[in-house]
MIKOL-466382 format. One record per residue: residue number from 0; residue in three letters; x negated, z, y negated of N, C-alpha, C, O in turn. Coordinates in steps of 0.05 Angstrom, whole numbers, plus 5000, padded with zeros to 4 digits. Layout:
<atoms>
nr; rest; n_X; n_Z; n_Y; ca_X; ca_Z; ca_Y; c_X; c_Z; c_Y; o_X; o_Z; o_Y
NUM; Ala; X; Z; Y; X; Z; Y; X; Z; Y; X; Z; Y
...
</atoms>
This chain:
<atoms>
nr; rest; n_X; n_Z; n_Y; ca_X; ca_Z; ca_Y; c_X; c_Z; c_Y; o_X; o_Z; o_Y
0; Met; 9251; 8037; 1642; 9255; 8020; 1619; 9242; 8034; 1595; 9244; 8059; 1592
1; Ser; 9230; 8019; 1578; 9217; 8031; 1554; 9238; 8040; 1534; 9261; 8031; 1534
2; Val; 9229; 8057; 1517; 9247; 8068; 1496; 9257; 8046; 1478; 9280; 8045; 1470
3; Ile; 9240; 8027; 1471; 9247; 8005; 1454; 9268; 7987; 1468; 9287; 7979; 1456
4; Ala; 9264; 7982; 1493; 9283; 7965; 1508; 9310; 7979; 1510; 9331; 7966; 1507
5; Glu; 9310; 8005; 1514; 9335; 8020; 1515; 9349; 8019; 1488; 9374; 8016; 1487
6; Leu; 9335; 8021; 1466; 9347; 8020; 1440; 9359; 7992; 1435; 9382; 7990; 1425
7; Phe; 9345; 7971; 1443; 9356; 7944; 1440; 9381; 7941; 1457; 9400; 7927; 1448
8; Glu; 9382; 7952; 1480; 9406; 7950; 1497; 9430; 7964; 1484; 9452; 7955; 1485
9; Lys; 9424; 7987; 1471; 9446; 8002; 1458; 9458; 7987; 1435; 9482; 7988; 1430
10; Val; 9442; 7971; 1420; 9453; 7957; 1397; 9456; 7927; 1402; 9457; 7912; 1383
11; Ser; 9456; 7919; 1427; 9457; 7891; 1433; 9485; 7879; 1432; 9489; 7855; 1436
12; His; 9505; 7895; 1426; 9532; 7885; 1425; 9544; 7889; 1397; 9539; 7910; 1385
13; Pro; 9558; 7869; 1385; 9569; 7872; 1358; 9587; 7896; 1354; 9587; 7908; 1333
14; Thr; 9602; 7903; 1375; 9620; 7927; 1372; 9604; 7952; 1369; 9611; 7969; 1353
15; Arg; 9582; 7955; 1383; 9565; 7979; 1381; 9552; 7980; 1353; 9549; 8001; 1342
16; Leu; 9544; 7957; 1343; 9533; 7956; 1316; 9554; 7965; 1295; 9548; 7980; 1276
17; Lys; 9579; 7956; 1299; 9600; 7964; 1281; 9606; 7994; 1283; 9610; 8007; 1262
18; Ile; 9605; 8005; 1307; 9609; 8034; 1311; 9588; 8049; 1295; 9594; 8068; 1280
19; Leu; 9563; 8041; 1299; 9541; 8055; 1285; 9544; 8053; 1255; 9538; 8072; 1240
20; Ser; 9552; 8030; 1245; 9556; 8025; 1217; 9578; 8043; 1206; 9576; 8055; 1185
21; Leu; 9600; 8045; 1221; 9623; 8061; 1212; 9615; 8091; 1211; 9625; 8106; 1194
22; Leu; 9599; 8100; 1230; 9592; 8128; 1232; 9568; 8135; 1214; 9560; 8159; 1213
23; Gln; 9557; 8116; 1201; 9533; 8120; 1185; 9538; 8141; 1163; 9521; 8158; 1158
24; Asp; 9561; 8139; 1149; 9566; 8156; 1126; 9584; 8179; 1132; 9581; 8201; 1121
25; Asp; 9604; 8175; 1149; 9624; 8196; 1154; 9630; 8197; 1184; 9631; 8177; 1198
26; Pro; 9635; 8222; 1194; 9643; 8224; 1222; 9672; 8213; 1225; 9688; 8214; 1207
27; Met; 9677; 8203; 1249; 9704; 8193; 1256; 9710; 8202; 1284; 9692; 8203; 1301
28; Asn; 9736; 8208; 1289; 9743; 8215; 1316; 9749; 8189; 1332; 9749; 8167; 1320
29; Phe; 9755; 8192; 1357; 9760; 8169; 1375; 9782; 8151; 1364; 9779; 8126; 1363
30; Ser; 9804; 8163; 1356; 9827; 8147; 1347; 9820; 8132; 1321; 9828; 8109; 1317
31; Gln; 9806; 8145; 1303; 9798; 8132; 1278; 9780; 8108; 1283; 9783; 8087; 1271
32; Leu; 9761; 8111; 1302; 9743; 8089; 1309; 9759; 8066; 1321; 9755; 8043; 1315
33; Lys; 9777; 8074; 1339; 9793; 8053; 1353; 9809; 8037; 1333; 9810; 8012; 1335
34; Asn; 9821; 8050; 1314; 9836; 8036; 1293; 9819; 8020; 1275; 9825; 7997; 1269
35; Ala; 9796; 8031; 1266; 9778; 8017; 1248; 9766; 7992; 1261; 9761; 7972; 1248
36; Leu; 9762; 7993; 1287; 9751; 7970; 1302; 9772; 7951; 1312; 9765; 7929; 1322
37; Asn; 9797; 7959; 1310; 9819; 7942; 1320; 9817; 7938; 1350; 9821; 7915; 1360
38; Ile; 9810; 7959; 1364; 9808; 7958; 1393; 9833; 7970; 1405; 9842; 7992; 1398
39; Glu; 9845; 7955; 1424; 9870; 7965; 1436; 9865; 7983; 1461; 9881; 8000; 1467
40; Ser; 9843; 7978; 1475; 9838; 7992; 1500; 9820; 8016; 1496; 9798; 8014; 1485
41; Asn; 9830; 8039; 1505; 9813; 8063; 1504; 9788; 8060; 1521; 9767; 8069; 1513
42; Gly; 9791; 8047; 1543; 9769; 8043; 1561; 9747; 8026; 1549; 9723; 8031; 1554
43; Asn; 9755; 8006; 1533; 9735; 7989; 1520; 9718; 8005; 1500; 9694; 8003; 1500
44; Leu; 9732; 8021; 1483; 9717; 8037; 1464; 9700; 8058; 1478; 9677; 8063; 1470
45; Asp; 9711; 8070; 1498; 9696; 8091; 1514; 9671; 8078; 1525; 9650; 8091; 1525
46; His; 9673; 8054; 1536; 9650; 8040; 1547; 9627; 8038; 1527; 9604; 8044; 1532
47; His; 9634; 8029; 1503; 9614; 8024; 1481; 9603; 8051; 1472; 9579; 8053; 1467
48; Leu; 9619; 8071; 1470; 9609; 8097; 1462; 9589; 8109; 1482; 9569; 8121; 1475
49; Lys; 9596; 8105; 1508; 9578; 8114; 1529; 9551; 8099; 1529; 9530; 8111; 1534
50; Lys; 9552; 8073; 1523; 9528; 8057; 1521; 9510; 8068; 1499; 9485; 8069; 1502
51; Ile; 9522; 8075; 1476; 9506; 8086; 1454; 9495; 8113; 1461; 9472; 8120; 1453
52; Asp; 9510; 8129; 1475; 9503; 8157; 1480; 9481; 8160; 1501; 9467; 8180; 1501
53; Thr; 9478; 8141; 1519; 9460; 8144; 1541; 9431; 8140; 1533; 9413; 8142; 1549
</atoms>
């Protein structure tokens, strides 16, 4: 997969865009992100963070 295609895959979900936006100015830990995004499932947030990180 090309680098550009991989980048588009990483930001193709609204939650991942929100994560990147929240982390743009200040670091946040997992719990802070979870609360800011109003996500109840640890697995859901973990999934999105892994998608961004790969």
